[in-house]
Structures are given as C-alpha cells and as structure tokens.
N, C-alpha and C positions, 0 to 999 in steps of 0.2 A: 480748851478753853481759851478764848479770846477775850482778852479785858478790852473795853477801849474809852480811853478819857478824851469826853469830848470836850471841847474850848473854845472861847470866841477871844478874840483880839483885845486888848487892854484898851483903856481911852481913847479916841480922837478926838479934834473938833470935830463940826457935826453932828455930835450927839444930840444937844439942848443949844438952839432951839433945833428941832427932829430937823433932819433934811434923806434927802434918798440919796446916802454913800456911793451905793452900788462899787462899780467899778475905778472910784475915784481913787488914786492914790493919794493917803493919807497915813503922815508921820503919828505916830505913838504921841501924846502926848508927856507931859514928867508925870501926870498921876498916871499916866496907862503904863508908863516903864516900872513905878512901884508895884502895880496891880499886879504885871508879870511876874516880876521878882518876887512877891509873894505867892501867888499859883505856882512857879515854878520851886520855891522851897518845900509847897505842902504836899507835889508829886515827889518832888526827891525824897523827902520823911517817909513815905507810903508806899512806893514803889519803883521799881526800876525798869523803865519804860524801855523795849528795844530800839524804838524809831519815833520819832515826830514827824507827821506830816502836817504841809500847811496849806491854804491858799496859798496863790504865789503873789498876790499882794501884800506891800510892806510893813502893813501891820499885821499881818498875822506873820509875814518871817520872822520879821526882830521880834514879836512875844513867843513864837514858836524855837527859836534859837534860843535864844535865854532859858526859855527851859529843855532845851535837848544840852547845852553848856554845863548845867549845874548835874543833870541826869548822867552824863556821860554818854548822850544818846546821837545821832545825827538828824538834824533837821531837812527833810524834802518837801521840795513845794509839788502840789497837784493840780491841775488846773480842772481838774473838779472839785474842789472844795472852793474857786471863785466865788466872788457874794454874787446875787442875782445881777440881772442886766436891766436896770430901770431904764436902759433908753433916753429918751428924753426927758425922761423926768429927775435923771441922775445932776445929783447937787442940789437940785428944787428944794425950797423948803415948804415942808406941806401944809403951812397958810397960805404958802404960793402956787398950790396946785389945789388945794381946797377953795381958792378965790378961780382962779381960772377956768378950770374943767372939775365943778360939782360933782356931776352925774359919776364919772372915772372914779373919782376919788370916793364915794360912798362907796361905789361897789367893791373897790380894793379890800375898803373897811368892813364890809358887810357881808359878802361874799369875794372872798379871793381867789377862790378856786376857778372862778369866772373871770377872772382881769388877768389881759396880756398886756404889757406895759409897752405904749407907743412905741416902736423899733429897740424894741426887747423882749423880757423874757417872760417867760407865765409860770405860776407854780409846778405845773406840771414838767414842763423843760427842765427845772432846779429840782424837782424830783428824781428824773430819769437819771440825770449826771452825779448827783450823789450819792445814788442804790451803785453805781456804777464803783464809785469810790468806796463802799463799803465792801460792798465784792472782791474789791481787789485788798482790801486789806484785812478780810475773813482766810482770802486763798492765801494770801501771803504770810500770814499769822497763825495759825492756829493753835500757836500755846503761848503770843506773847503777851505783854502789856502792849500797848501802842498807844500813843495821844495823837490825836485831831484836833488843828487850831482853825475854825473855823471862824463864820459871820453868824447873825442874828439869823440870817434867813435860812441859811446852809443849816444851823443847828436845829431849827427845829424843825426844815424838812426830814434831817436825820432821824430823828427822833418822832416824829410822826409815822416813820416806817417800821423802828423799833416797838412804838406802842400801838401798831395798827390801828391807826387813826385817820379819818379823812384830810383832805386836804382843809375842808372847812374848817378844821379844831385848830391852821393855823395858829388864830391871835391867844389858845388858849395858853400856849407856850411859851414863857418868856426866858431870855438868853442876855442875862446881864452882862457888861466888860468881865474877862477872866473869871466865867462863872466856870462850875467841876459839874459834868453832870458824868455818870460813870455806868457801862454797860457791861454786862457778861454776857458770852454769847459761845456755847458751847451744840454744835450740832444744829437743831430743829430747837432748842431751849434758851432761849432771849429774857434775862431778866434785868429789869432796870434798875439800879441799885440807887439812885441818886439824880435828882433833877434841879439845874440853876441853883448850885449849893454855893454859895458867896461866904463862908465862913471865916475862910483863909483870909480875906480883905479887912475883918473889922478893925 
C-alpha cells in the first residue's frame, strides 16, 4: 500500500489580500516557517516517509526540506507539482481582475472547468500533469509513505482525482497552508482518510 501525505506550503505574502500567485517565487513568512515546522513534527511523530516530493517553487521546496530534515528523508522537486500557470493574471489581486475582466472572473468562480487563463493553463492542463505525478509516485513507491508538498490548486486537482470528482467540484475543496491530506492507495482501492486537517497548527 502507498500512503500519500499531501500537503500545501506554509504561509506566504499574497494570501491576503488574495492574489493569483501561481508561478511567482515567494518566500515563506515567519508564520509559514512555523507552520512548516509544526507540520513536520506531526508527520515525524506518526509516519516514516521514504521521500518528500515538492513543487520546484521555493515556498514548497523550503516547506518540504523542513519536513524531510526532521523525518530523515530526501526532498525532491517535481515539475508536475508546480502551481497552476495564471498567465497574465499572475500576482494580480482578485479585486483587480474582478474589476478589469468581470466576465472572465465570474467564469473562473462559477464554472472553473471552462476557464483558461490568458497566456496560462486550464484545469484540464493541471489535472493531466498532476495525474502523471500521482502515477509516478504509485509506480516508484508501491509500499511506502510519501509526502507531497504542493499548492492550493495542485492539491485540489489531485484530491478530485482520488475522490472521482468532476472539475466543476474544484471550489468545494479547501486547502489551507500546511494542511494535511492522507490517502491510502492499494491497487484499485483508494481510501481518503483525511482532507484539509490543520489540527497541528492550533
């Protein structure tokens, strides 16, 4: 059985007021480092991960390295875990886009499966590359515990696949910074044990 511990990076600037952060390189704040340390302590207490896979963006690499160091594992970046490419919307605030492109913004909020960001990706693109990551992890680690450190959008895309949900369910899944999702996969049997658990941050 493969146990996947799917988490998100710690707090960064640009979460409030909300921005389309995407591929922008953002450092963890002090709060984000503290969140990553709390998450690492929880994982180290309960599991012995064989490896920590991260997005190649700094906020995930640093979060994953903190976890890996405490658990005695190695942190390895994977391009497939990169945040969604918001294209021309990257690092713009939601309020700015809502005022500038109200029709496109409403489309993203109401029917995200129909949206392609200007000069960027669609949810279909995101699901395709995260499916490749999941396939790689399951093939490499049929009997291991694996940590994956992604982004809000990346984690939603992965969870929708495990839960067999359509892309229209995107907004129903919340992913807080340094949250913990736990998924067990054994052959065709998928068991989602927890979603968006942040009890270690209390």
